[in-house]
C-alpha positions in Angstrom: 37.8 -12.9 53.3 37.0 -12.2 49.7 39.2 -14.9 48.2 38.3 -16.6 44.9 38.7 -20.3 45.2 38.4 -22.8 42.4 34.8 -23.7 43.4 33.6 -20.0 43.1 35.3 -19.6 39.7 33.8 -22.8 38.4 30.4 -21.7 39.6 30.8 -18.4 37.9 31.7 -20.0 34.6 28.7 -22.4 34.8 26.3 -19.5 35.5 27.7 -17.4 32.5 27.5 -20.5 30.2 23.8 -21.2 31.2 22.9 -17.5 30.6 24.7 -17.5 27.3 23.0 -20.6 26.0 19.6 -19.4 27.3 19.9 -16.2 25.2 20.9 -18.2 22.2 18.0 -20.5 22.5 15.4 -17.8 23.1 16.8 -15.7 20.3 16.4 -18.6 17.8 12.8 -19.2 18.9 12.0 -15.5 18.4 13.3 -15.6 14.8 11.3 -18.8 14.0 8.0 -17.6 15.3 5.5 -16.9 12.5 4.1 -13.6 13.9 7.5 -12.0 14.4 7.1 -8.3 13.7 10.3 -7.0 15.3 13.9 -8.0 15.2 15.8 -9.7 12.4 14.0 -11.5 9.6 15.3 -13.9 7.1 14.4 -13.4 3.4 13.2 -16.3 1.4 14.8 -16.9 -2.0 11.3 -16.4 -3.5 11.2 -12.7 -2.3 14.3 -11.7 -4.1 13.8 -9.9 -7.4 15.9 -10.6 -10.4 17.8 -7.5 -11.6 19.0 -6.7 -15.2 21.4 -4.1 -16.4 20.1 -1.3 -18.7 21.9 -1.3 -22.0 21.7 2.5 -22.3 22.5 4.0 -18.8 24.1 0.9 -17.2 22.0 1.0 -14.0 20.3 -2.2 -12.7 16.5 -2.3 -12.7 14.0 -4.9 -11.5 13.2 -7.2 -14.4 9.7 -6.9 -15.6 8.9 -3.7 -13.6 11.3 -1.2 -15.1 10.2 2.2 -16.3 11.6 4.4 -18.9 14.6 6.4 -17.6 14.0 9.3 -20.1 17.3 8.7 -22.0 17.3 8.3 -25.8 17.2 4.6 -26.7 15.9 3.4 -23.3 14.6 -0.2 -23.9 12.0 0.2 -21.1 
């Protein structure tokens, strides 16, 4: 009565594959849309700031926008 034949299992696999590929396709389109305000965003290489190590305290600061840390001999 509730037996699973080869045809039913094959149909189930096809349905799952179609749903899987549909989610992948629509997920990629959402990330590519220019007005995407939610979800994951990719950063461009231009938006990454260069960091440099402070010679005095050893912490990394953004190059060109560093402020004095208050320690004696701070180069910023």
